[in-house]
C-alpha positions as CSV (number, residue, x, y, z in Angstrom):
1,M,20.5,18.6,6.8
2,A,19.1,17.0,3.7
3,D,15.6,15.9,2.9
4,Q,15.7,12.8,0.7
5,T,13.4,12.2,-2.2
6,N,10.8,9.5,-2.2
7,G,10.0,9.2,-5.8
8,R,11.5,6.5,-8.1
9,T,13.6,7.5,-11.0
10,D,12.9,5.7,-14.3
11,L,16.1,3.8,-14.6
12,K,15.1,0.7,-16.5
13,T,17.5,-2.1,-16.2
14,A,17.5,-5.7,-17.4
15,P,16.1,-8.3,-15.0
16,V,18.4,-9.0,-12.1
17,A,20.2,-12.3,-12.3
18,A,22.1,-12.0,-9.0
19,E,20.6,-15.2,-7.6
20,D,22.2,-17.1,-10.5
21,I,25.7,-16.4,-9.1
22,G,27.5,-19.6,-8.1
23,F,26.4,-20.9,-4.7
24,R,29.9,-21.2,-3.4
25,D,30.7,-17.6,-4.3
26,Q,27.6,-16.5,-2.5
27,L,28.4,-18.6,0.5
28,A,32.0,-17.3,0.6
29,M,30.7,-13.7,0.6
30,M,28.4,-14.4,3.5
31,L,31.2,-16.1,5.5
32,R,33.4,-13.1,4.9
33,A,30.6,-10.8,6.2
34,F,30.3,-13.0,9.3
35,M,34.0,-12.9,10.0
36,A,33.8,-9.1,9.9
37,S,30.8,-9.0,12.2
38,P,31.3,-7.5,15.7
39,L,29.2,-10.4,17.1
40,R,31.6,-13.0,15.6
41,N,33.4,-13.8,18.8
42,T,30.1,-14.1,20.8
43,I,28.7,-16.5,18.3
44,L,31.9,-18.5,18.1
45,W,32.0,-18.9,21.9
46,M,28.3,-20.0,21.9
47,A,29.2,-22.5,19.1
48,A,32.1,-23.9,21.2
49,G,29.7,-24.3,24.2
50,A,27.1,-26.0,22.0
51,L,29.8,-28.4,20.7
52,A,30.8,-29.3,24.2
53,V,27.2,-30.0,25.1
54,I,26.7,-32.1,22.0
55,V,29.8,-34.2,22.7
56,A,28.6,-34.7,26.3
57,T,25.2,-35.7,25.0
58,S,26.8,-38.2,22.6
59,L,28.8,-39.8,25.5
60,G,25.5,-40.0,27.5
61,Q,23.9,-41.7,24.5
62,I,26.7,-44.3,24.5
63,I,26.2,-44.9,28.2
64,L,22.5,-45.3,27.7
65,N,23.1,-47.8,24.8
66,R,25.4,-49.9,27.1
67,W,22.7,-49.8,29.7
68,N,20.4,-51.7,27.3
69,R,22.3,-55.0,27.7
70,P,22.1,-55.5,31.5
71,F,18.5,-54.1,31.6
72,Y,17.1,-56.5,29.0
73,D,19.2,-59.3,30.3
74,A,17.7,-58.7,33.8
75,I,14.2,-58.9,32.2
76,E,15.1,-62.1,30.4
77,R,16.4,-63.7,33.7
78,R,13.4,-62.3,35.7
79,D,15.9,-60.8,38.1
80,I,13.9,-58.2,40.0
81,D,16.8,-56.8,42.0
82,A,18.9,-56.2,38.9
83,F,15.8,-54.8,37.2
84,V,15.3,-52.2,39.9
85,H,19.0,-51.3,40.0
86,Q,19.0,-50.7,36.2
87,L,15.9,-48.5,36.5
88,T,17.8,-46.4,39.1
89,L,20.7,-46.0,36.7
90,F,18.3,-45.1,34.0
91,V,16.9,-42.2,36.1
92,V,20.4,-40.8,36.6
93,I,21.4,-41.2,32.9
94,A,18.0,-39.7,31.7
95,G,18.3,-36.8,34.1
96,G,21.8,-36.0,32.8
97,L,20.6,-36.2,29.2
98,L,17.6,-34.1,30.0
99,T,19.8,-31.3,31.5
100,L,22.1,-31.4,28.5
101,G,19.1,-31.3,26.1
102,V,17.8,-28.1,27.8
103,M,21.2,-26.5,27.7
104,Q,21.5,-27.4,24.0
105,T,18.0,-25.9,23.2
106,W,19.0,-22.7,25.1
107,L,22.3,-22.4,23.1
108,N,20.4,-23.1,19.9
109,Q,17.9,-20.3,20.5
110,M,20.5,-17.8,21.6
111,M,22.7,-18.5,18.5
112,K,19.6,-17.9,16.3
113,L,19.1,-14.6,18.1
114,K,22.7,-13.5,17.7
115,L,23.0,-14.7,14.1
116,R,19.9,-12.8,13.2
117,E,21.1,-9.7,15.0
118,G,24.4,-9.8,13.2
119,L,23.0,-10.5,9.8
120,T,20.2,-7.9,9.9
121,R,22.6,-5.3,11.3
122,D,25.0,-6.0,8.5
123,L,22.3,-5.7,5.9
124,I,20.9,-2.5,7.4
125,N,24.4,-1.0,7.6
126,E,25.1,-1.8,3.9
127,W,21.6,-0.5,2.9
128,M,21.9,2.8,4.8
129,R,25.2,3.9,3.4
130,P,24.9,7.3,1.8
131,R,22.8,7.1,-1.4
132,R,23.1,3.4,-1.6
133,A,19.4,2.7,-0.8
134,F,18.4,5.2,-3.5
135,R,20.6,3.6,-6.1
136,L,19.4,0.1,-5.2
137,A,15.8,1.2,-5.6
138,N,16.6,2.1,-9.2
139,A,18.7,-1.0,-9.9
140,G,15.8,-3.2,-11.0
141,A,13.8,-6.0,-9.4
142,I,16.5,-6.7,-6.7
143,G,15.7,-3.4,-5.1
144,V,11.9,-3.7,-5.1
145,N,11.4,-5.3,-1.7
146,P,14.5,-4.8,0.5
147,D,12.3,-5.0,3.6
148,Q,11.4,-8.6,3.0
149,R,15.0,-9.6,2.4
150,M,16.2,-8.0,5.6
151,Q,13.3,-9.0,7.8
152,E,11.7,-12.2,6.7
153,D,14.5,-13.8,4.6
154,A,17.2,-12.9,7.0
155,G,15.3,-14.3,10.0
156,H,14.4,-17.5,8.1
157,L,18.0,-18.0,7.0
158,T,19.3,-17.7,10.6
159,D,16.7,-20.1,11.9
160,L,17.5,-22.7,9.2
161,T,21.3,-22.2,9.5
162,T,21.2,-22.8,13.3
163,G,18.9,-25.7,13.2
164,L,20.7,-27.5,10.4
165,T,24.1,-26.9,11.8
166,F,23.2,-28.1,15.2
167,G,21.6,-31.2,13.7
168,L,24.5,-32.0,11.4
169,V,27.1,-31.6,14.1
170,Q,25.1,-33.8,16.5
171,S,24.5,-36.4,13.9
172,T,28.2,-36.5,12.9
173,I,29.4,-36.9,16.5
174,L,26.8,-39.6,17.2
175,L,27.8,-41.4,14.0
176,I,31.4,-41.4,14.9
177,S,30.6,-42.6,18.4
178,F,28.2,-45.4,17.5
179,V,30.0,-46.7,14.4
180,G,32.7,-47.9,16.9
181,V,30.0,-49.4,19.2
182,L,28.2,-51.1,16.3
183,W,31.4,-52.4,14.8
184,S,32.5,-54.0,18.1
185,L,29.0,-55.6,18.5
186,S,29.1,-56.9,14.9
187,S,32.4,-58.7,15.5
188,G,30.7,-61.5,17.3
189,F,28.1,-62.1,14.6
190,V,28.7,-65.5,12.9
191,F,26.4,-66.7,10.1
192,H,25.7,-70.4,9.6
193,V,24.6,-71.4,6.1
194,S,24.3,-75.0,4.9
195,G,26.8,-76.2,7.5
196,Y,29.3,-73.4,6.8
197,S,30.1,-70.6,9.3
198,F,31.5,-67.2,8.4
199,A,31.7,-63.7,9.8
200,I,31.5,-60.3,8.2
201,P,33.6,-57.7,10.0
202,G,31.4,-54.7,11.0
203,Y,28.4,-56.4,9.5
204,M,25.8,-54.1,11.0
205,V,27.8,-51.0,10.1
206,W,27.8,-51.9,6.5
207,A,24.1,-52.9,6.6
208,A,23.3,-49.4,8.1
209,I,25.4,-47.6,5.5
210,I,23.9,-49.5,2.6
211,Y,20.4,-49.1,3.9
212,T,20.6,-45.4,4.7
213,G,22.7,-44.6,1.6
214,S,20.1,-46.0,-0.7
215,A,17.4,-43.9,1.1
216,S,19.6,-40.8,0.8
217,V,20.2,-41.1,-2.9
218,L,16.6,-41.7,-3.6
219,S,15.5,-38.8,-1.4
220,W,17.9,-36.4,-3.1
221,L,16.8,-37.4,-6.6
222,V,13.1,-36.9,-5.6
223,G,13.6,-33.8,-3.5
224,R,16.2,-31.9,-5.5
225,P,13.7,-29.8,-7.4
226,L,12.7,-28.2,-4.1
227,I,15.7,-25.9,-4.4
228,A,14.5,-24.1,-7.5
229,L,10.9,-24.3,-6.5
230,N,11.5,-22.7,-3.1
231,S,13.5,-19.9,-4.8
232,D,10.6,-19.3,-7.2
233,R,8.1,-19.3,-4.4
234,Y,10.0,-16.6,-2.4
235,S,10.2,-14.4,-5.5
236,R,6.4,-14.7,-6.1
237,E,5.6,-14.2,-2.4
238,A,7.7,-11.0,-2.7
239,D,5.7,-9.8,-5.7
240,L,2.4,-10.4,-3.9
241,R,3.6,-8.5,-0.8
242,F,4.9,-5.6,-2.9
243,S,1.5,-5.4,-4.7
244,M,-0.3,-5.3,-1.4
245,M,2.0,-2.6,-0.1
246,R,1.5,-0.6,-3.3
247,V,-2.3,-0.7,-3.0
248,N,-2.1,0.3,0.7
249,E,0.2,3.3,-0.2
250,H,-2.1,4.5,-2.9
251,V,-5.5,3.6,-1.4
252,D,-6.8,7.1,-1.6
253,A,-6.3,7.4,-5.3
254,I,-7.6,3.9,-5.9
255,S,-10.8,4.6,-3.9
256,L,-11.4,7.9,-5.6
257,A,-11.1,6.3,-9.0
258,G,-13.2,3.4,-8.1
259,G,-10.3,1.1,-9.0
260,E,-10.9,-1.6,-6.4
261,G,-12.0,-4.1,-9.0
262,D,-9.0,-3.6,-11.1
263,E,-6.6,-3.8,-8.2
264,K,-8.4,-6.9,-7.0
265,R,-7.8,-8.6,-10.3
266,R,-4.1,-7.7,-10.1
267,L,-3.8,-9.0,-6.5
268,E,-5.7,-12.2,-7.5
269,T,-3.3,-12.7,-10.4
270,D,-0.3,-12.4,-8.0
271,L,-2.0,-14.7,-5.5
272,A,-2.6,-17.3,-8.1
273,S,1.1,-17.1,-9.0
274,V,2.0,-17.8,-5.4
275,L,-0.5,-20.6,-5.0
276,G,0.8,-22.2,-8.2
277,A,4.4,-22.1,-6.9
278,V,3.3,-23.5,-3.5
279,R,1.3,-26.2,-5.3
280,R,4.3,-27.3,-7.2
281,I,6.3,-27.5,-4.0
282,F,3.5,-29.6,-2.4
283,I,3.6,-32.1,-5.2
284,V,7.4,-32.7,-4.8
285,Q,7.0,-32.8,-1.0
286,I,4.3,-35.6,-1.3
287,R,6.6,-37.6,-3.6
288,L,9.4,-37.1,-1.0
289,E,7.0,-38.2,1.7
290,W,6.5,-41.5,0.0
291,V,10.2,-42.2,0.1
292,T,11.0,-40.9,3.6
293,D,8.0,-42.4,5.3
294,G,8.4,-45.7,3.4
295,Y,12.0,-46.0,4.7
296,G,10.8,-44.9,8.1
297,W,8.3,-47.8,8.4
298,V,10.9,-50.3,7.3
299,T,13.3,-48.9,9.9
300,V,11.0,-50.1,12.6
301,V,12.0,-53.7,12.0
302,A,15.2,-53.3,9.8
303,P,17.8,-53.5,12.7
304,I,16.0,-56.5,14.2
305,L,15.9,-58.2,10.8
306,V,19.6,-57.5,10.3
307,A,20.6,-59.0,13.7
308,S,18.0,-61.7,13.9
309,P,20.0,-64.5,12.2
310,V,22.7,-64.2,14.9
311,Y,20.2,-64.0,17.7
312,F,18.3,-67.1,16.6
313,A,21.5,-68.9,16.2
314,G,22.1,-68.3,19.9
315,D,25.3,-66.3,19.5
316,I,23.9,-63.2,21.5
317,S,21.5,-62.7,24.3
318,F,18.3,-60.7,24.2
319,G,20.1,-57.8,25.9
320,G,22.9,-58.0,23.4
321,L,20.3,-57.9,20.6
322,M,18.6,-54.8,22.0
323,M,22.0,-53.1,22.4
324,A,22.8,-53.9,18.8
325,V,19.4,-52.6,17.7
326,G,19.9,-49.4,19.7
327,A,23.4,-48.8,18.2
328,F,22.0,-49.6,14.7
329,N,19.3,-47.0,15.1
330,Q,21.7,-44.4,16.3
331,V,24.0,-44.9,13.3
332,H,21.0,-45.1,11.0
333,S,19.5,-41.9,12.5
334,S,22.8,-40.1,12.1
335,L,23.2,-41.2,8.4
336,R,19.5,-40.4,7.9
337,W,20.1,-36.7,8.8
338,F,20.3,-35.8,5.1
339,I,17.0,-37.6,4.3
340,N,15.1,-36.0,7.1
341,N,16.4,-32.5,6.2
342,I,16.3,-32.6,2.4
343,G,13.4,-30.1,2.3
344,A,15.0,-27.8,4.9
345,I,18.4,-27.9,3.0
346,A,16.7,-26.9,-0.2
347,D,14.9,-24.1,1.6
348,W,18.1,-23.0,3.3
349,R,20.0,-22.9,0.0
350,A,17.2,-20.9,-1.7
351,T,17.0,-18.5,1.2
352,L,20.8,-18.1,1.4
353,L,20.9,-17.2,-2.3
354,R,18.2,-14.6,-1.9
355,V,19.9,-12.9,1.0
356,A,23.4,-13.2,-0.5
357,A,22.1,-11.8,-3.8
358,F,20.6,-8.9,-2.0
359,R,23.8,-8.2,-0.1
360,R,25.9,-8.4,-3.2
361,A,23.5,-6.0,-4.9
362,L,23.9,-3.5,-2.1
363,V,27.6,-3.5,-2.6
364,E,27.4,-3.3,-6.4
365,A,24.9,-0.4,-6.2
366,D,28.0,1.8,-5.7
367,V,29.4,0.8,-9.0
368,L,26.2,0.7,-11.0
369,H,26.9,2.2,-14.4
370,D,30.5,2.4,-13.4
371,A,31.7,2.6,-17.0
372,E,29.5,5.6,-17.7
373,R,30.8,9.2,-17.5
374,R,30.0,11.0,-14.3
375,I,29.4,14.5,-13.3
376,E,32.4,16.1,-11.6
377,F,32.0,17.8,-8.3
378,V,34.4,20.5,-7.1
379,E,34.5,23.1,-4.4
380,N,34.3,26.9,-5.1
381,A,36.3,29.0,-2.8
382,D,34.3,32.2,-3.7
383,D,31.0,31.0,-2.0
384,S,29.2,30.3,-5.2
385,L,27.3,27.5,-7.0
386,T,28.4,27.0,-10.6
387,F,27.5,24.7,-13.5
388,D,29.9,24.2,-16.4
389,G,28.6,22.2,-19.4
390,L,26.4,20.3,-17.1
391,E,24.6,17.3,-18.6
392,V,22.4,14.7,-16.7
393,V,21.8,11.5,-18.6
394,S,19.3,8.7,-18.0
395,T,17.9,5.9,-20.2
396,A,15.3,8.5,-21.3
397,G,17.9,10.9,-22.7
398,C,19.9,13.9,-21.7
399,T,18.8,16.9,-19.6
400,M,20.9,20.0,-19.7
401,L,20.8,23.8,-19.0
402,A,20.3,26.0,-21.9
403,E,23.0,28.2,-20.5
404,P,26.4,26.4,-20.8
405,R,28.0,28.4,-18.0
406,V,26.1,29.4,-14.8
407,E,27.3,31.1,-11.7
408,I,24.9,31.6,-8.7
409,D,26.3,33.9,-6.0
410,A,25.4,33.7,-2.3
411,G,22.1,35.4,-1.5
412,Q,20.6,35.1,-5.1
413,R,17.2,33.6,-5.7
414,V,17.1,31.6,-8.9
415,L,14.3,29.9,-10.7
416,I,15.1,26.9,-13.0
417,T,12.2,26.1,-15.3
418,G,11.7,23.6,-18.1
419,D,9.0,22.0,-20.2
420,P,7.2,18.9,-18.9
421,G,9.4,15.9,-19.4
422,A,12.6,18.1,-19.4
423,G,13.9,16.2,-16.4
424,K,13.5,18.7,-13.5
425,T,13.5,16.0,-10.8
426,L,16.5,14.3,-12.4
427,F,18.4,17.6,-12.4
428,F,17.5,18.1,-8.8
429,R,18.9,14.7,-7.9
430,A,22.0,15.4,-9.8
431,L,22.6,18.5,-7.7
432,A,22.1,16.5,-4.6
433,G,24.7,13.9,-5.7
434,L,22.1,11.1,-5.9
435,W,22.3,10.9,-9.7
436,P,26.0,11.1,-10.7
437,W,25.7,10.0,-14.4
438,G,26.3,12.7,-17.0
439,G,29.0,15.1,-17.8
440,G,30.3,18.6,-17.0
441,R,31.0,20.1,-13.6
442,I,29.1,21.2,-10.5
443,G,31.0,23.7,-8.3
444,L,29.7,23.7,-4.7
445,P,30.3,26.5,-2.2
446,A,33.2,25.5,0.0
447,G,32.3,24.6,3.6
448,E,28.6,25.0,3.1
449,T,25.7,22.6,3.7
450,I,23.0,22.7,1.1
451,T,19.5,21.8,2.1
452,F,17.5,19.9,-0.5
453,V,13.7,20.1,-0.4
454,P,12.1,17.3,-2.4
455,R,8.7,17.5,-4.1
456,A,7.3,15.0,-1.7
457,P,8.5,15.8,1.9
458,Y,9.5,13.1,4.3
459,F,8.5,12.8,7.9
460,P,9.9,10.0,10.0
461,P,7.5,7.9,12.1
462,G,7.1,9.4,15.6
463,T,6.3,12.7,17.1
464,L,5.7,16.0,15.3
465,R,8.7,17.4,17.2
466,A,10.9,14.8,15.6
467,G,9.4,15.5,12.2
468,L,10.2,19.2,12.5
469,S,13.7,18.6,13.9
470,Y,14.6,15.9,11.4
471,P,17.3,14.9,10.9
472,Q,18.7,16.3,14.2
473,G,16.6,14.2,16.5
474,D,13.7,15.4,18.6
475,A,15.6,17.5,21.2
476,G,17.3,20.0,19.0
477,F,14.9,23.0,19.3
478,A,13.0,24.6,22.1
479,D,9.2,24.3,22.2
480,A,8.8,28.0,21.6
481,D,10.8,27.8,18.4
482,L,8.8,24.8,17.2
483,R,5.5,26.6,17.9
484,Q,6.7,29.7,16.1
485,A,7.7,27.6,13.0
486,L,4.2,26.1,12.9
487,A,2.6,29.5,13.2
488,K,4.7,30.9,10.3
489,V,3.1,28.3,7.9
490,G,-0.4,28.6,9.3
491,L,-0.3,25.3,11.2
492,E,-0.6,26.7,14.8
493,R,-3.4,24.3,15.4
494,L,-0.7,21.6,15.7
495,A,1.2,23.4,18.5
496,G,-0.4,21.1,21.1
497,S,0.6,17.9,19.2
498,L,4.3,18.2,19.3
499,D,4.8,15.1,21.4
500,R,2.0,13.0,19.8
501,D,3.0,9.9,17.8
502,A,1.2,9.7,14.5
503,R,1.6,9.0,10.8
504,W,1.7,12.6,9.8
505,E,1.7,11.9,6.1
506,R,-1.8,10.4,6.7
507,E,-3.1,13.1,9.0
508,L,-1.9,16.1,7.0
509,S,-2.9,17.1,3.5
510,E,-0.1,17.2,0.8
511,E,-0.1,21.0,1.0
512,E,0.2,21.0,4.8
513,Q,3.1,18.5,4.6
514,R,4.9,20.8,2.2
515,L,4.2,23.8,4.4
516,L,5.6,21.8,7.4
517,A,8.7,21.1,5.4
518,F,9.2,24.8,4.8
519,G,8.5,25.4,8.5
520,R,11.4,23.1,9.1
521,L,13.6,25.5,7.2
522,S,12.8,28.3,9.5
523,L,14.2,26.2,12.3
524,H,17.4,25.0,10.7
525,K,18.1,28.3,8.9
526,P,20.3,26.9,6.0
527,R,22.3,29.3,3.9
528,W,21.7,27.4,0.7
529,V,18.4,25.8,-0.3
530,V,17.5,23.8,-3.5
531,I,13.8,23.1,-4.0
532,D,12.3,20.5,-6.4
533,E,8.8,21.5,-7.6
534,A,7.6,21.8,-3.9
535,L,6.2,25.3,-4.6
536,D,4.3,24.4,-7.7
537,T,1.2,23.0,-6.1
538,L,0.8,25.6,-3.3
539,D,-2.0,28.1,-3.5
540,R,-1.4,31.8,-3.4
541,S,-1.9,32.1,0.4
542,A,0.5,29.2,1.1
543,L,3.1,30.7,-1.3
544,K,2.9,33.9,0.6
545,K,3.7,32.2,3.9
546,V,6.6,30.3,2.4
547,F,8.1,33.5,0.8
548,S,7.7,35.3,4.1
549,I,9.9,32.6,5.7
550,F,12.7,33.4,3.2
551,E,12.2,37.1,3.6
552,D,12.0,37.2,7.5
553,D,14.0,34.1,8.7
554,L,16.4,33.5,5.8
555,P,17.0,36.9,4.2
556,D,20.6,36.0,3.2
557,A,19.9,32.4,2.0
558,T,20.5,31.4,-1.6
559,V,17.4,29.8,-3.0
560,V,17.4,27.7,-6.2
561,N,13.9,26.5,-7.1
562,I,13.4,23.9,-9.9
563,G,9.8,24.1,-11.2
564,R,7.3,26.1,-13.0
565,A,7.3,29.9,-13.2
566,Q,5.9,31.4,-10.0
567,R,2.9,33.7,-9.7
568,N,5.0,35.8,-7.3
569,G,7.6,36.2,-10.0
570,D,9.3,39.1,-8.3
571,F,10.7,36.8,-5.6
572,F,13.2,35.3,-8.0
573,S,15.7,37.7,-9.5
574,R,17.0,35.3,-12.2
575,E,15.6,32.5,-14.4
576,L,17.4,29.6,-16.0
577,H,16.1,27.0,-18.4
578,L,16.3,23.2,-18.6
579,V,16.0,21.5,-22.0
580,K,15.9,18.0,-23.2
581,D,18.6,17.1,-25.7
582,K,17.0,14.3,-27.7
583,D,20.1,13.8,-29.7
584,G,22.3,13.7,-26.6
585,R,23.8,10.7,-24.8
586,C,21.6,8.1,-23.0
587,L,22.5,5.9,-20.1
588,K,23.1,2.4,-21.4
589,R,20.9,-0.3,-20.0
590,V,22.8,-2.7,-17.7
591,D,22.4,-6.3,-16.7
592,F,22.6,-6.1,-13.0
593,T,23.9,-9.6,-12.4
594,G,25.3,-9.2,-8.9
595,V,28.9,-10.0,-10.0
596,A,31.0,-7.4,-8.3
597,P,33.3,-5.6,-10.8
598,K,36.4,-3.9,-9.9
599,R,35.8,-0.6,-8.1
600,R,36.9,2.6,-9.7
601,S,38.8,4.9,-7.4
602,P,36.5,7.9,-6.7
603,R,37.7,11.4,-7.6
604,K,39.6,13.0,-4.9
605,G,37.4,14.8,-2.4
606,V,34.1,14.1,-4.2
607,R,32.6,11.9,-1.5
608,Q,33.7,14.3,1.2
609,I,32.2,17.2,-0.7
610,L,28.9,15.5,-1.3
611,A,28.8,14.4,2.4
612,R,29.0,18.0,3.5
613,R,26.4,19.0,0.9
614,T,23.8,16.5,2.3
615,G,24.9,16.7,6.0
616,S,25.6,12.9,6.0
């Protein structure tokens, strides 16, 4: 069992540039992740079904287009029987297309759901690998708001990917289908100019390509800035969301200090930044609207204008004209897919880069500062905890023990003290394997699980039973044991709330939370306990309760407390000292670009040893 720390280590890194990685590299990484997903086959089968439905829909559209000629010819002839017959055929064709449309919508929504499930599960799996979330949180701006990347950005990306893919495939198949139809219709178009007659093979196909191509080029030139603007907007939205979360987490301190006005100014600054980014997007979108809507209005009459010379020359009937117009519109609509989706494509690209940069950063967190020296972890066969020349380095300097060689035997109770700023929490994280950078060697007792008690205890959302049993689930201990643990730390009033869901970090004071964390120890009964300043803020009565747990329930446990000298100094039989070596090595600042360097092979057995230390 291991309690994880909540505080952030001051690892200052250069601004993250992961989103500047090449688009194709990011896309290739996401495709590799998809191919490794357990949902891959399900999604591919759905895609195959969707493709079949789209092909069937395209065939139905061709049949509907051919229906135009006899229908409008019947109207031109005023043939009521043929008119009614063609209406009957229309009902059959429309019914089939309606059914196919509903099937396509269902497959579209199901693929969105499965894609989001696969992507979010993949990101959570990478994020929750041992110690990775901790390192990412200390890797710069890329680790500030992982919740948004995994929830909002991942969901938005899957929606855009599914919608754009379905639209592109359908437009491509319709284009292939109706280019042939339009080409055959154009073969009969003969132009008569000044007594000369000539034909242009595939006349309406070329007209549709030139018309739509010019619109596509102009739309891309006008809308291209949306890619960068959308990326900038998402970054600023993330900053605003993080600022609001920070205020909510520290609302007590802000209210006590009367700092609402100051926080309001900060939030308004972040909001103004978001609104400025959105305003710049709106300006480009309005320019794009002029182009797309302008071409849209021209399209109302463009196919008729293109075919009108042949119709007025009497070379085709009214039904043939309407069939040609319908085919022209289908080809134009397919070619126009890019114009209609220029904003969505820019949004998709920006979102993909954000999600891909986050995923790449998750993987790279394992090799953060890979070129720096690391602390060596070994196993001691004699059931002892040893430190040999131990140094813990950060960008703020080097923390080390004044004693170069330390051996702590089983059952000892040791206090490790140091001046303010000596790096006590950093040293604690190094013992837990969270902070590997430094030098020297840590020898861990072979086959033992060390419980780490952080300064700020963690309780998962849910019942008090789950909080006391964490991380062994909520069914690991009998009710009597749980009530006894509460009584030992003076919280017997909570005995009736074992199965009540609550945010216990809000309902309990900081001291009560720390007492509850020590009550947890009386349940789990670890043989090795390392504490990070959790005893320093307890009053004398609370300290007495905690020490009684060690005396009565854990009499043989080894206790290492990192913090200030205790008022009950007779509890600890030994004292060690942390010092700050101002002339020692510092951790070099890194540019966390998101480019995955070559991995260095881990020392033999280190990961397995640390896994046993933290119970992961």
